[in-house]
PyMOL commands that place a pseudoatom at each C-alpha (Angstrom):
pseudoatom trace, name=CA, resn=UNK, resi=1, chain=A, elem=C, hetatm=0, pos=[23.132, 15.806, 17.744]
pseudoatom trace, name=CA, resn=UNK, resi=2, chain=A, elem=C, hetatm=0, pos=[19.950, 15.451, 19.956]
pseudoatom trace, name=CA, resn=UNK, resi=3, chain=A, elem=C, hetatm=0, pos=[17.731, 12.362, 20.086]
pseudoatom trace, name=CA, resn=UNK, resi=4, chain=A, elem=C, hetatm=0, pos=[15.116, 13.955, 17.798]
pseudoatom trace, name=CA, resn=UNK, resi=5, chain=A, elem=C, hetatm=0, pos=[17.698, 14.660, 14.991]
pseudoatom trace, name=CA, resn=UNK, resi=6, chain=A, elem=C, hetatm=0, pos=[18.923, 11.036, 15.296]
pseudoatom trace, name=CA, resn=UNK, resi=7, chain=A, elem=C, hetatm=0, pos=[15.434, 9.677, 14.710]
pseudoatom trace, name=CA, resn=UNK, resi=8, chain=A, elem=C, hetatm=0, pos=[14.712, 11.808, 11.607]
pseudoatom trace, name=CA, resn=UNK, resi=9, chain=A, elem=C, hetatm=0, pos=[16.529, 9.777, 9.097]
pseudoatom trace, name=CA, resn=UNK, resi=10, chain=A, elem=C, hetatm=0, pos=[14.803, 6.531, 10.440]
pseudoatom trace, name=CA, resn=UNK, resi=11, chain=A, elem=C, hetatm=0, pos=[11.390, 8.176, 10.201]
pseudoatom trace, name=CA, resn=UNK, resi=12, chain=A, elem=C, hetatm=0, pos=[12.161, 9.483, 6.654]
pseudoatom trace, name=CA, resn=UNK, resi=13, chain=A, elem=C, hetatm=0, pos=[13.375, 5.995, 5.643]
pseudoatom trace, name=CA, resn=UNK, resi=14, chain=A, elem=C, hetatm=0, pos=[10.325, 4.334, 7.072]
pseudoatom trace, name=CA, resn=UNK, resi=15, chain=A, elem=C, hetatm=0, pos=[8.088, 6.876, 5.401]
pseudoatom trace, name=CA, resn=UNK, resi=16, chain=A, elem=C, hetatm=0, pos=[9.781, 6.274, 2.025]
pseudoatom trace, name=CA, resn=UNK, resi=17, chain=A, elem=C, hetatm=0, pos=[9.521, 2.494, 2.334]
pseudoatom trace, name=CA, resn=UNK, resi=18, chain=A, elem=C, hetatm=0, pos=[5.892, 2.807, 3.163]
pseudoatom trace, name=CA, resn=UNK, resi=19, chain=A, elem=C, hetatm=0, pos=[5.292, 5.011, 0.065]
pseudoatom trace, name=CA, resn=UNK, resi=20, chain=A, elem=C, hetatm=0, pos=[7.323, 2.902, -2.316]
pseudoatom trace, name=CA, resn=UNK, resi=21, chain=A, elem=C, hetatm=0, pos=[6.414, -0.476, -1.120]
pseudoatom trace, name=CA, resn=UNK, resi=22, chain=A, elem=C, hetatm=0, pos=[3.582, -2.300, 0.552]
pseudoatom trace, name=CA, resn=UNK, resi=23, chain=A, elem=C, hetatm=0, pos=[4.196, -2.928, 4.276]
pseudoatom trace, name=CA, resn=UNK, resi=24, chain=A, elem=C, hetatm=0, pos=[4.427, -6.691, 4.859]
pseudoatom trace, name=CA, resn=UNK, resi=25, chain=A, elem=C, hetatm=0, pos=[4.946, -7.505, 1.259]
pseudoatom trace, name=CA, resn=UNK, resi=26, chain=A, elem=C, hetatm=0, pos=[7.057, -5.118, -0.860]
pseudoatom trace, name=CA, resn=UNK, resi=27, chain=A, elem=C, hetatm=0, pos=[7.501, -7.891, -3.386]
pseudoatom trace, name=CA, resn=UNK, resi=28, chain=A, elem=C, hetatm=0, pos=[3.949, -7.242, -4.601]
pseudoatom trace, name=CA, resn=UNK, resi=29, chain=A, elem=C, hetatm=0, pos=[4.782, -3.552, -5.213]
pseudoatom trace, name=CA, resn=UNK, resi=30, chain=A, elem=C, hetatm=0, pos=[7.843, -4.729, -7.265]
pseudoatom trace, name=CA, resn=UNK, resi=31, chain=A, elem=C, hetatm=0, pos=[5.652, -7.071, -9.302]
pseudoatom trace, name=CA, resn=UNK, resi=32, chain=A, elem=C, hetatm=0, pos=[3.195, -4.187, -10.086]
pseudoatom trace, name=CA, resn=UNK, resi=33, chain=A, elem=C, hetatm=0, pos=[6.006, -1.794, -10.976]
pseudoatom trace, name=CA, resn=UNK, resi=34, chain=A, elem=C, hetatm=0, pos=[7.712, -4.385, -13.228]
pseudoatom trace, name=CA, resn=UNK, resi=35, chain=A, elem=C, hetatm=0, pos=[4.416, -5.356, -14.856]
pseudoatom trace, name=CA, resn=UNK, resi=36, chain=A, elem=C, hetatm=0, pos=[3.848, -1.654, -15.821]
pseudoatom trace, name=CA, resn=UNK, resi=37, chain=A, elem=C, hetatm=0, pos=[7.318, -1.432, -17.089]
pseudoatom trace, name=CA, resn=UNK, resi=38, chain=A, elem=C, hetatm=0, pos=[7.021, -4.428, -19.242]
pseudoatom trace, name=CA, resn=UNK, resi=39, chain=A, elem=C, hetatm=0, pos=[3.701, -3.474, -20.702]
pseudoatom trace, name=CA, resn=UNK, resi=40, chain=A, elem=C, hetatm=0, pos=[4.718, 0.181, -21.391]
pseudoatom trace, name=CA, resn=UNK, resi=41, chain=A, elem=C, hetatm=0, pos=[7.925, -1.093, -23.059]
pseudoatom trace, name=CA, resn=UNK, resi=42, chain=A, elem=C, hetatm=0, pos=[5.842, -3.192, -25.359]
pseudoatom trace, name=CA, resn=UNK, resi=43, chain=A, elem=C, hetatm=0, pos=[3.020, -0.667, -25.967]
pseudoatom trace, name=CA, resn=UNK, resi=44, chain=A, elem=C, hetatm=0, pos=[5.597, 2.072, -26.717]
pseudoatom trace, name=CA, resn=UNK, resi=45, chain=A, elem=C, hetatm=0, pos=[6.625, 0.184, -29.924]
pseudoatom trace, name=CA, resn=UNK, resi=46, chain=A, elem=C, hetatm=0, pos=[3.135, -0.055, -31.303]
pseudoatom trace, name=CA, resn=UNK, resi=47, chain=A, elem=C, hetatm=0, pos=[1.136, 2.302, -33.374]
pseudoatom trace, name=CA, resn=UNK, resi=48, chain=A, elem=C, hetatm=0, pos=[-1.671, 2.529, -30.876]
pseudoatom trace, name=CA, resn=UNK, resi=49, chain=A, elem=C, hetatm=0, pos=[-3.619, 5.479, -29.402]
pseudoatom trace, name=CA, resn=UNK, resi=50, chain=A, elem=C, hetatm=0, pos=[-1.972, 6.518, -26.086]
pseudoatom trace, name=CA, resn=UNK, resi=51, chain=A, elem=C, hetatm=0, pos=[-5.132, 6.348, -24.013]
pseudoatom trace, name=CA, resn=UNK, resi=52, chain=A, elem=C, hetatm=0, pos=[-5.818, 2.913, -25.290]
pseudoatom trace, name=CA, resn=UNK, resi=53, chain=A, elem=C, hetatm=0, pos=[-2.339, 1.856, -24.418]
pseudoatom trace, name=CA, resn=UNK, resi=54, chain=A, elem=C, hetatm=0, pos=[-2.523, 3.283, -20.888]
pseudoatom trace, name=CA, resn=UNK, resi=55, chain=A, elem=C, hetatm=0, pos=[-5.934, 1.637, -20.181]
pseudoatom trace, name=CA, resn=UNK, resi=56, chain=A, elem=C, hetatm=0, pos=[-4.567, -1.495, -21.651]
pseudoatom trace, name=CA, resn=UNK, resi=57, chain=A, elem=C, hetatm=0, pos=[-1.805, -1.310, -19.145]
pseudoatom trace, name=CA, resn=UNK, resi=58, chain=A, elem=C, hetatm=0, pos=[-4.324, -0.895, -16.358]
pseudoatom trace, name=CA, resn=UNK, resi=59, chain=A, elem=C, hetatm=0, pos=[-6.209, -3.983, -17.682]
pseudoatom trace, name=CA, resn=UNK, resi=60, chain=A, elem=C, hetatm=0, pos=[-3.010, -5.999, -17.689]
pseudoatom trace, name=CA, resn=UNK, resi=61, chain=A, elem=C, hetatm=0, pos=[-2.192, -4.971, -14.122]
pseudoatom trace, name=CA, resn=UNK, resi=62, chain=A, elem=C, hetatm=0, pos=[-5.737, -5.916, -13.012]
pseudoatom trace, name=CA, resn=UNK, resi=63, chain=A, elem=C, hetatm=0, pos=[-5.491, -9.327, -14.748]
pseudoatom trace, name=CA, resn=UNK, resi=64, chain=A, elem=C, hetatm=0, pos=[-2.089, -9.884, -13.145]
pseudoatom trace, name=CA, resn=UNK, resi=65, chain=A, elem=C, hetatm=0, pos=[-3.470, -8.939, -9.741]
pseudoatom trace, name=CA, resn=UNK, resi=66, chain=A, elem=C, hetatm=0, pos=[-6.485, -11.266, -10.164]
pseudoatom trace, name=CA, resn=UNK, resi=67, chain=A, elem=C, hetatm=0, pos=[-4.239, -14.090, -11.446]
pseudoatom trace, name=CA, resn=UNK, resi=68, chain=A, elem=C, hetatm=0, pos=[-1.862, -13.637, -8.544]
pseudoatom trace, name=CA, resn=UNK, resi=69, chain=A, elem=C, hetatm=0, pos=[-4.623, -13.571, -6.042]
pseudoatom trace, name=CA, resn=UNK, resi=70, chain=A, elem=C, hetatm=0, pos=[-6.299, -16.572, -7.487]
pseudoatom trace, name=CA, resn=UNK, resi=71, chain=A, elem=C, hetatm=0, pos=[-3.240, -18.692, -7.893]
pseudoatom trace, name=CA, resn=UNK, resi=72, chain=A, elem=C, hetatm=0, pos=[-2.080, -17.861, -4.294]
pseudoatom trace, name=CA, resn=UNK, resi=73, chain=A, elem=C, hetatm=0, pos=[-5.605, -18.775, -3.079]
pseudoatom trace, name=CA, resn=UNK, resi=74, chain=A, elem=C, hetatm=0, pos=[-5.599, -22.051, -5.080]
pseudoatom trace, name=CA, resn=UNK, resi=75, chain=A, elem=C, hetatm=0, pos=[-2.247, -22.974, -3.477]
pseudoatom trace, name=CA, resn=UNK, resi=76, chain=A, elem=C, hetatm=0, pos=[-3.603, -22.242, -0.033]
pseudoatom trace, name=CA, resn=UNK, resi=77, chain=A, elem=C, hetatm=0, pos=[-6.903, -24.076, -0.789]
pseudoatom trace, name=CA, resn=UNK, resi=78, chain=A, elem=C, hetatm=0, pos=[-5.098, -27.206, -2.047]
pseudoatom trace, name=CA, resn=UNK, resi=79, chain=A, elem=C, hetatm=0, pos=[-2.706, -27.311, 1.039]
pseudoatom trace, name=CA, resn=UNK, resi=80, chain=A, elem=C, hetatm=0, pos=[-5.658, -26.896, 3.435]
pseudoatom trace, name=CA, resn=UNK, resi=81, chain=A, elem=C, hetatm=0, pos=[-8.149, -28.999, 1.361]
pseudoatom trace, name=CA, resn=UNK, resi=82, chain=A, elem=C, hetatm=0, pos=[-10.674, -26.242, 1.480]
pseudoatom trace, name=CA, resn=UNK, resi=83, chain=A, elem=C, hetatm=0, pos=[-13.127, -25.103, -1.358]
pseudoatom trace, name=CA, resn=UNK, resi=84, chain=A, elem=C, hetatm=0, pos=[-13.041, -21.674, -3.109]
pseudoatom trace, name=CA, resn=UNK, resi=85, chain=A, elem=C, hetatm=0, pos=[-15.182, -19.236, -1.216]
pseudoatom trace, name=CA, resn=UNK, resi=86, chain=A, elem=C, hetatm=0, pos=[-16.056, -15.611, -2.021]
pseudoatom trace, name=CA, resn=UNK, resi=87, chain=A, elem=C, hetatm=0, pos=[-14.574, -14.377, 1.334]
pseudoatom trace, name=CA, resn=UNK, resi=88, chain=A, elem=C, hetatm=0, pos=[-11.452, -16.420, 0.777]
pseudoatom trace, name=CA, resn=UNK, resi=89, chain=A, elem=C, hetatm=0, pos=[-10.986, -15.068, -2.695]
pseudoatom trace, name=CA, resn=UNK, resi=90, chain=A, elem=C, hetatm=0, pos=[-11.423, -11.460, -1.506]
pseudoatom trace, name=CA, resn=UNK, resi=91, chain=A, elem=C, hetatm=0, pos=[-8.864, -12.033, 1.202]
pseudoatom trace, name=CA, resn=UNK, resi=92, chain=A, elem=C, hetatm=0, pos=[-6.491, -13.481, -1.283]
pseudoatom trace, name=CA, resn=UNK, resi=93, chain=A, elem=C, hetatm=0, pos=[-6.972, -10.392, -3.449]
pseudoatom trace, name=CA, resn=UNK, resi=94, chain=A, elem=C, hetatm=0, pos=[-6.479, -8.065, -0.512]
pseudoatom trace, name=CA, resn=UNK, resi=95, chain=A, elem=C, hetatm=0, pos=[-3.200, -9.675, 0.204]
pseudoatom trace, name=CA, resn=UNK, resi=96, chain=A, elem=C, hetatm=0, pos=[-2.108, -9.129, -3.370]
pseudoatom trace, name=CA, resn=UNK, resi=97, chain=A, elem=C, hetatm=0, pos=[-3.355, -5.497, -3.549]
pseudoatom trace, name=CA, resn=UNK, resi=98, chain=A, elem=C, hetatm=0, pos=[0.251, -4.278, -3.354]
pseudoatom trace, name=CA, resn=UNK, resi=99, chain=A, elem=C, hetatm=0, pos=[0.601, -5.268, -7.055]
pseudoatom trace, name=CA, resn=UNK, resi=100, chain=A, elem=C, hetatm=0, pos=[-1.930, -2.583, -7.893]
pseudoatom trace, name=CA, resn=UNK, resi=101, chain=A, elem=C, hetatm=0, pos=[-0.311, 0.016, -5.558]
pseudoatom trace, name=CA, resn=UNK, resi=102, chain=A, elem=C, hetatm=0, pos=[3.134, -0.658, -7.022]
pseudoatom trace, name=CA, resn=UNK, resi=103, chain=A, elem=C, hetatm=0, pos=[1.627, -0.249, -10.545]
pseudoatom trace, name=CA, resn=UNK, resi=104, chain=A, elem=C, hetatm=0, pos=[0.282, 3.102, -9.626]
pseudoatom trace, name=CA, resn=UNK, resi=105, chain=A, elem=C, hetatm=0, pos=[3.805, 4.646, -8.951]
pseudoatom trace, name=CA, resn=UNK, resi=106, chain=A, elem=C, hetatm=0, pos=[4.534, 4.901, -12.729]
pseudoatom trace, name=CA, resn=UNK, resi=107, chain=A, elem=C, hetatm=0, pos=[0.911, 4.812, -13.978]
pseudoatom trace, name=CA, resn=UNK, resi=108, chain=A, elem=C, hetatm=0, pos=[-0.452, 7.878, -12.226]
pseudoatom trace, name=CA, resn=UNK, resi=109, chain=A, elem=C, hetatm=0, pos=[2.289, 10.238, -13.551]
pseudoatom trace, name=CA, resn=UNK, resi=110, chain=A, elem=C, hetatm=0, pos=[1.842, 8.750, -16.964]
pseudoatom trace, name=CA, resn=UNK, resi=111, chain=A, elem=C, hetatm=0, pos=[-1.963, 9.392, -17.024]
pseudoatom trace, name=CA, resn=UNK, resi=112, chain=A, elem=C, hetatm=0, pos=[-1.317, 12.895, -15.717]
pseudoatom trace, name=CA, resn=UNK, resi=113, chain=A, elem=C, hetatm=0, pos=[1.290, 13.646, -18.438]
pseudoatom trace, name=CA, resn=UNK, resi=114, chain=A, elem=C, hetatm=0, pos=[-1.177, 12.254, -21.126]
pseudoatom trace, name=CA, resn=UNK, resi=115, chain=A, elem=C, hetatm=0, pos=[-4.032, 14.285, -19.648]
pseudoatom trace, name=CA, resn=UNK, resi=116, chain=A, elem=C, hetatm=0, pos=[-1.707, 17.445, -19.864]
pseudoatom trace, name=CA, resn=UNK, resi=117, chain=A, elem=C, hetatm=0, pos=[-1.186, 16.661, -23.586]
pseudoatom trace, name=CA, resn=UNK, resi=118, chain=A, elem=C, hetatm=0, pos=[2.321, 15.220, -23.518]
pseudoatom trace, name=CA, resn=UNK, resi=119, chain=A, elem=C, hetatm=0, pos=[3.402, 13.427, -26.687]
pseudoatom trace, name=CA, resn=UNK, resi=120, chain=A, elem=C, hetatm=0, pos=[3.100, 9.551, -26.563]
pseudoatom trace, name=CA, resn=UNK, resi=121, chain=A, elem=C, hetatm=0, pos=[6.814, 9.112, -26.648]
pseudoatom trace, name=CA, resn=UNK, resi=122, chain=A, elem=C, hetatm=0, pos=[7.160, 11.484, -23.695]
pseudoatom trace, name=CA, resn=UNK, resi=123, chain=A, elem=C, hetatm=0, pos=[4.449, 9.579, -21.670]
pseudoatom trace, name=CA, resn=UNK, resi=124, chain=A, elem=C, hetatm=0, pos=[6.148, 6.227, -22.380]
pseudoatom trace, name=CA, resn=UNK, resi=125, chain=A, elem=C, hetatm=0, pos=[9.579, 7.597, -21.525]
pseudoatom trace, name=CA, resn=UNK, resi=126, chain=A, elem=C, hetatm=0, pos=[8.208, 9.125, -18.274]
pseudoatom trace, name=CA, resn=UNK, resi=127, chain=A, elem=C, hetatm=0, pos=[6.586, 5.896, -17.200]
pseudoatom trace, name=CA, resn=UNK, resi=128, chain=A, elem=C, hetatm=0, pos=[9.624, 3.788, -18.045]
pseudoatom trace, name=CA, resn=UNK, resi=129, chain=A, elem=C, hetatm=0, pos=[12.120, 6.054, -16.268]
pseudoatom trace, name=CA, resn=UNK, resi=130, chain=A, elem=C, hetatm=0, pos=[9.752, 6.169, -13.137]
pseudoatom trace, name=CA, resn=UNK, resi=131, chain=A, elem=C, hetatm=0, pos=[9.750, 2.311, -13.298]
pseudoatom trace, name=CA, resn=UNK, resi=132, chain=A, elem=C, hetatm=0, pos=[13.572, 2.197, -13.531]
pseudoatom trace, name=CA, resn=UNK, resi=133, chain=A, elem=C, hetatm=0, pos=[14.191, 4.733, -10.781]
pseudoatom trace, name=CA, resn=UNK, resi=134, chain=A, elem=C, hetatm=0, pos=[11.679, 2.911, -8.511]
pseudoatom trace, name=CA, resn=UNK, resi=135, chain=A, elem=C, hetatm=0, pos=[13.211, -0.382, -8.972]
pseudoatom trace, name=CA, resn=UNK, resi=136, chain=A, elem=C, hetatm=0, pos=[16.650, 1.070, -7.936]
pseudoatom trace, name=CA, resn=UNK, resi=137, chain=A, elem=C, hetatm=0, pos=[14.899, 2.975, -5.084]
pseudoatom trace, name=CA, resn=UNK, resi=138, chain=A, elem=C, hetatm=0, pos=[13.273, -0.211, -3.773]
pseudoatom trace, name=CA, resn=UNK, resi=139, chain=A, elem=C, hetatm=0, pos=[16.609, -1.987, -3.411]
pseudoatom trace, name=CA, resn=UNK, resi=140, chain=A, elem=C, hetatm=0, pos=[18.375, 1.103, -2.018]
pseudoatom trace, name=CA, resn=UNK, resi=141, chain=A, elem=C, hetatm=0, pos=[15.729, 1.695, 0.583]
pseudoatom trace, name=CA, resn=UNK, resi=142, chain=A, elem=C, hetatm=0, pos=[15.574, -1.852, 1.516]
pseudoatom trace, name=CA, resn=UNK, resi=143, chain=A, elem=C, hetatm=0, pos=[19.311, -2.051, 1.976]
pseudoatom trace, name=CA, resn=UNK, resi=144, chain=A, elem=C, hetatm=0, pos=[19.234, 1.185, 4.130]
pseudoatom trace, name=CA, resn=UNK, resi=145, chain=A, elem=C, hetatm=0, pos=[16.382, -0.248, 6.146]
pseudoatom trace, name=CA, resn=UNK, resi=146, chain=A, elem=C, hetatm=0, pos=[18.379, -3.342, 7.060]
pseudoatom trace, name=CA, resn=UNK, resi=147, chain=A, elem=C, hetatm=0, pos=[21.580, -1.353, 7.772]
pseudoatom trace, name=CA, resn=UNK, resi=148, chain=A, elem=C, hetatm=0, pos=[23.711, -2.134, 4.835]
pseudoatom trace, name=CA, resn=UNK, resi=149, chain=A, elem=C, hetatm=0, pos=[26.618, 0.140, 4.164]
pseudoatom trace, name=CA, resn=UNK, resi=150, chain=A, elem=C, hetatm=0, pos=[29.066, 0.839, 1.319]
pseudoatom trace, name=CA, resn=UNK, resi=151, chain=A, elem=C, hetatm=0, pos=[29.815, -2.078, -0.873]
pseudoatom trace, name=CA, resn=UNK, resi=152, chain=A, elem=C, hetatm=0, pos=[26.930, -4.254, 0.396]
pseudoatom trace, name=CA, resn=UNK, resi=153, chain=A, elem=C, hetatm=0, pos=[24.508, -1.385, -0.154]
pseudoatom trace, name=CA, resn=UNK, resi=154, chain=A, elem=C, hetatm=0, pos=[25.929, -0.780, -3.659]
pseudoatom trace, name=CA, resn=UNK, resi=155, chain=A, elem=C, hetatm=0, pos=[25.650, -4.467, -4.468]
pseudoatom trace, name=CA, resn=UNK, resi=156, chain=A, elem=C, hetatm=0, pos=[22.054, -4.701, -3.364]
pseudoatom trace, name=CA, resn=UNK, resi=157, chain=A, elem=C, hetatm=0, pos=[21.151, -1.495, -5.154]
pseudoatom trace, name=CA, resn=UNK, resi=158, chain=A, elem=C, hetatm=0, pos=[22.776, -2.951, -8.336]
pseudoatom trace, name=CA, resn=UNK, resi=159, chain=A, elem=C, hetatm=0, pos=[20.100, -5.678, -8.308]
pseudoatom trace, name=CA, resn=UNK, resi=160, chain=A, elem=C, hetatm=0, pos=[17.459, -2.962, -8.750]
pseudoatom trace, name=CA, resn=UNK, resi=161, chain=A, elem=C, hetatm=0, pos=[19.643, -1.459, -11.453]
pseudoatom trace, name=CA, resn=UNK, resi=162, chain=A, elem=C, hetatm=0, pos=[19.840, -4.680, -13.352]
pseudoatom trace, name=CA, resn=UNK, resi=163, chain=A, elem=C, hetatm=0, pos=[15.986, -4.983, -13.338]
pseudoatom trace, name=CA, resn=UNK, resi=164, chain=A, elem=C, hetatm=0, pos=[15.767, -1.383, -14.558]
pseudoatom trace, name=CA, resn=UNK, resi=165, chain=A, elem=C, hetatm=0, pos=[18.140, -2.102, -17.364]
pseudoatom trace, name=CA, resn=UNK, resi=166, chain=A, elem=C, hetatm=0, pos=[16.252, -5.200, -18.219]
pseudoatom trace, name=CA, resn=UNK, resi=167, chain=A, elem=C, hetatm=0, pos=[12.987, -3.034, -18.682]
pseudoatom trace, name=CA, resn=UNK, resi=168, chain=A, elem=C, hetatm=0, pos=[14.980, -0.628, -20.904]
pseudoatom trace, name=CA, resn=UNK, resi=169, chain=A, elem=C, hetatm=0, pos=[16.419, -3.524, -22.785]
pseudoatom trace, name=CA, resn=UNK, resi=170, chain=A, elem=C, hetatm=0, pos=[12.896, -4.857, -23.421]
pseudoatom trace, name=CA, resn=UNK, resi=171, chain=A, elem=C, hetatm=0, pos=[11.997, -1.595, -24.933]
pseudoatom trace, name=CA, resn=UNK, resi=172, chain=A, elem=C, hetatm=0, pos=[15.002, -1.574, -27.203]
pseudoatom trace, name=CA, resn=UNK, resi=173, chain=A, elem=C, hetatm=0, pos=[14.499, -5.242, -28.291]
pseudoatom trace, name=CA, resn=UNK, resi=174, chain=A, elem=C, hetatm=0, pos=[10.854, -4.639, -29.117]
pseudoatom trace, name=CA, resn=UNK, resi=175, chain=A, elem=C, hetatm=0, pos=[11.223, -1.508, -30.891]
for i in range(1, 175): cmd.bond("trace and resi %d" % i, "trace and resi %d" % (i + 1))
show_as sticks, trace
zoom trace
């Protein structure tokens, strides 16, 4: 195997991590993905117009992002004994933008499916399955990125699977 062939899996892994997570803070992407999963699980049990439910999910993600940015900023301001400023708040929101990016992973396909006329149950199922697969993929890719093998990789990936099961259990419990 030549050097170019040896680098290919590393590049592919780096690309996948970049797409599925936010460089520097993949936790934010996970928060966004989980938020969408929880809201879709709850909304799927209600008799509400699909577009309203999807836009409600967008509003929930936006509020979560704003709250996360604001609370992180407050912690920083209290530690540094500095006042709230617009530039500081914008900076805090930029740091938390990964929440929105992580939310887009399941939301964009759900909006596309709804726009193509898919039934609400299909749109919710699509969104929830994308959330579940993403949570597993985050852990699998993170494990591969740090060089885990076999049982350690399986164990780490199982954490993502437990989160995915939690989202699916939420849907079952609510509806």
